[in-house]
C-alpha positions as CSV (number, residue, x, y, z in Angstrom):
1,M,-33.1,132.6,240.6
2,Y,-35.5,131.8,237.8
3,Q,-35.5,128.0,238.5
4,R,-36.3,128.8,242.2
5,I,-39.5,130.6,241.4
6,R,-40.5,127.8,239.1
7,D,-39.7,125.2,241.7
8,L,-41.6,127.1,244.4
9,R,-44.6,127.4,242.1
10,E,-44.6,123.7,241.3
11,D,-44.2,122.8,245.0
12,K,-47.5,124.6,245.5
13,D,-49.1,122.7,242.6
14,M,-49.9,125.9,240.8
15,N,-49.6,126.8,237.2
16,Q,-48.2,130.0,235.7
17,T,-51.6,131.5,235.1
18,E,-52.6,131.2,238.8
19,V,-49.4,132.9,240.0
20,A,-49.7,135.6,237.4
21,R,-53.3,136.3,238.5
22,M,-52.1,136.6,242.1
23,L,-49.5,139.1,240.9
24,G,-52.0,141.0,238.8
25,M,-50.2,140.3,235.5
26,S,-50.5,138.1,232.4
27,Q,-49.3,134.5,232.2
28,T,-47.0,135.5,229.3
29,G,-45.4,138.2,231.4
30,Y,-44.9,135.9,234.4
31,S,-43.5,133.2,232.1
32,K,-40.7,135.5,231.0
33,Y,-39.6,135.8,234.7
34,E,-39.3,132.0,235.0
35,T,-37.3,131.7,231.8
36,G,-35.1,134.6,232.6
37,E,-36.1,136.5,229.5
38,N,-37.2,139.5,231.7
39,D,-35.7,140.6,235.0
40,I,-38.0,140.5,238.0
41,P,-38.9,143.9,239.3
42,T,-38.4,144.6,243.0
43,G,-42.1,144.8,243.7
44,I,-42.7,141.4,242.2
45,L,-39.8,139.9,244.1
46,I,-41.4,141.2,247.3
47,K,-44.8,139.8,246.4
48,L,-43.3,136.4,245.5
49,A,-41.3,136.2,248.7
50,R,-44.4,137.0,250.8
51,F,-46.5,134.5,248.8
52,Y,-44.0,131.7,249.2
53,N,-43.1,132.7,252.7
54,T,-39.4,132.8,251.9
55,S,-36.7,135.5,251.7
56,I,-35.8,137.6,248.8
57,D,-32.2,136.4,249.3
58,Y,-33.4,132.9,248.7
59,L,-35.2,133.9,245.5
60,L,-32.1,135.7,244.3
61,G,-29.8,132.7,245.0
62,E,-27.8,134.5,247.7
63,T,-28.6,131.8,250.2
64,D,-29.8,128.2,250.1
65,N,-31.8,128.7,253.3
66,P,-35.4,129.3,252.2
67,K,-36.5,130.5,255.7
68,R,-37.8,134.1,255.9
69,Y,-36.1,136.4,258.4
70,Q,-38.3,137.9,261.0
């Protein structure tokens, strides 16, 4: 899961500070999600899935299909 959020961020040519700002948190806090040091709260998972237009299942590694279900 953690590698996926990093890959999605890099695909958008964004740095951790930019994503953290969008989430309303510090870069350090966000960095801990990407490294797996901290679990990602449900509310943050929802925001990330919406931002990257993907499913939470994809973020969690439950599917390899990044398409969001309608």
